[in-house]
C-alpha positions in Angstrom: 71.6 68.8 -56.0 68.5 68.8 -58.3 64.9 69.6 -56.8 63.7 65.6 -57.0 67.2 64.9 -54.7 66.1 67.9 -52.4 62.6 66.7 -52.0 63.3 63.3 -51.6 66.2 64.4 -48.6 63.5 66.7 -47.2 60.9 63.8 -47.1 63.4 61.2 -45.9 64.1 63.9 -43.0 60.7 64.6 -42.2 59.9 60.6 -42.1 62.9 60.4 -39.6 61.4 63.1 -37.4 58.0 61.7 -37.5 58.6 58.2 -36.7 61.2 59.5 -33.8 58.7 61.6 -32.5 56.0 58.5 -32.7 58.2 56.4 -31.2 58.5 58.7 -28.0 55.1 59.3 -27.8 54.7 55.6 -27.8 57.1 54.8 -25.2 55.5 57.9 -22.9 52.3 56.4 -23.1 53.6 52.8 -22.7 55.5 54.0 -19.5 52.0 55.7 -18.3 50.2 52.2 -18.7 53.3 50.6 -16.8 52.4 52.9 -14.0 49.3 50.5 -13.2 51.7 47.5 -12.5 54.5 47.1 -10.6 57.0 46.3 -13.2 60.0 48.6 -14.7 60.2 49.5 -18.1 63.2 47.3 -18.8 61.3 44.4 -17.3 58.3 45.2 -19.9 60.7 44.9 -22.8 62.2 41.5 -21.3 59.0 39.9 -20.9 57.6 41.1 -24.7 60.6 39.5 -25.8 60.2 36.4 -23.9 56.3 36.6 -25.1 57.1 37.0 -28.8 60.1 34.5 -28.9 59.6 31.7 -26.2 62.1 31.0 -23.6 65.7 32.6 -24.1 69.0 32.1 -22.3 70.2 35.7 -20.4 73.0 35.9 -23.1 70.1 35.8 -25.8 67.5 38.2 -23.9 70.8 40.4 -23.3 71.7 40.9 -27.1 67.9 41.6 -28.1 67.8 44.4 -25.3 71.2 45.4 -25.8 72.3 45.2 -22.1 75.4 43.3 -20.1 74.9 39.8 -19.2 75.1 40.9 -15.6 72.4 43.5 -16.3 70.3 41.2 -17.6 70.7 38.5 -14.7 69.8 41.3 -12.2 67.0 41.9 -14.0 65.7 38.4 -14.1 66.3 38.2 -10.4 64.0 40.8 -9.5 61.8 39.3 -12.1 61.8 36.0 -10.7 61.1 37.5 -7.3 57.7 39.2 -8.6 57.1 35.5 -9.9 57.0 37.0 -13.6 59.4 34.5 -14.9 61.4 31.4 -14.0 64.8 29.7 -14.8 64.6 26.6 -16.2 67.0 24.0 -17.6 67.2 23.2 -21.1 65.7 19.7 -21.7 68.4 19.0 -24.2 71.4 20.5 -22.6 71.1 20.5 -18.8 74.1 23.1 -18.8 71.7 26.0 -20.4 69.4 27.7 -18.7 66.6 29.4 -20.2 64.1 32.0 -19.1 60.4 31.0 -19.1 57.4 33.2 -18.9 55.0 32.7 -16.1 51.4 33.2 -16.2 51.6 36.7 -14.5 54.0 38.1 -16.8 52.0 36.7 -19.7 48.8 38.3 -18.2 50.5 41.7 -17.8 52.2 41.7 -21.3 48.8 41.0 -22.9 46.8 43.6 -20.6 49.8 46.4 -21.4 49.6 45.6 -25.2 46.1 45.4 -25.4 45.9 49.1 -23.6 48.4 50.3 -26.0 46.7 48.6 -29.1 43.5 50.8 -27.5 45.3 53.8 -27.7 46.5 53.9 -31.0 43.3 52.9 -32.3 41.8 56.0 -30.6 44.7 57.8 -32.3 43.5 56.3 -36.1 40.0 57.4 -35.3 39.9 60.2 -37.9 41.9 58.0 -40.3 40.1 56.4 -43.6 40.3 52.6 -43.6 42.3 52.9 -46.8 44.9 55.2 -45.2 45.1 52.8 -42.2 45.8 49.8 -44.9 48.2 52.1 -46.4 50.0 53.1 -43.4 50.3 49.4 -41.8 51.3 47.9 -45.4 54.0 50.8 -45.6 55.2 50.3 -41.9 55.6 46.5 -42.2 57.5 47.0 -45.8 59.9 49.2 -43.6 60.2 46.9 -40.6 60.9 44.1 -43.2 63.7 46.1 -45.1 65.1 47.0 -41.7 65.1 43.5 -40.5 67.0 42.2 -43.7 69.7 44.9 -43.5 
């Protein structure tokens, strides 16, 4: 193994560790923000998927959240009682039931995401504009590559 390969391996290891730690910090900060609301982290994740993708079936939401359908059904039951979502029949196929995000669910998602973005903006305060642009481009490229896989 030459120095170039070793440096590359070390760089990859450092990147993986940094991304893992950043993810953990963001998750923890997100949980702190959620403590102001009456929803659980899994409920927030479900709301996020619905907010980003529109109405989804229990099966589709289960796949995105990596949960069993029965677990997702219980989650949706509780969210429906809190008037965050509602089950609606698909107009094209009445046998299909979709989960629809209600106004309160949308309000919570938008507020929490806004607070998370504010936190991130504060963490970037000492970055130069070109560093932020480079970071954004690099992370979006990495995200694209990972989604393509």
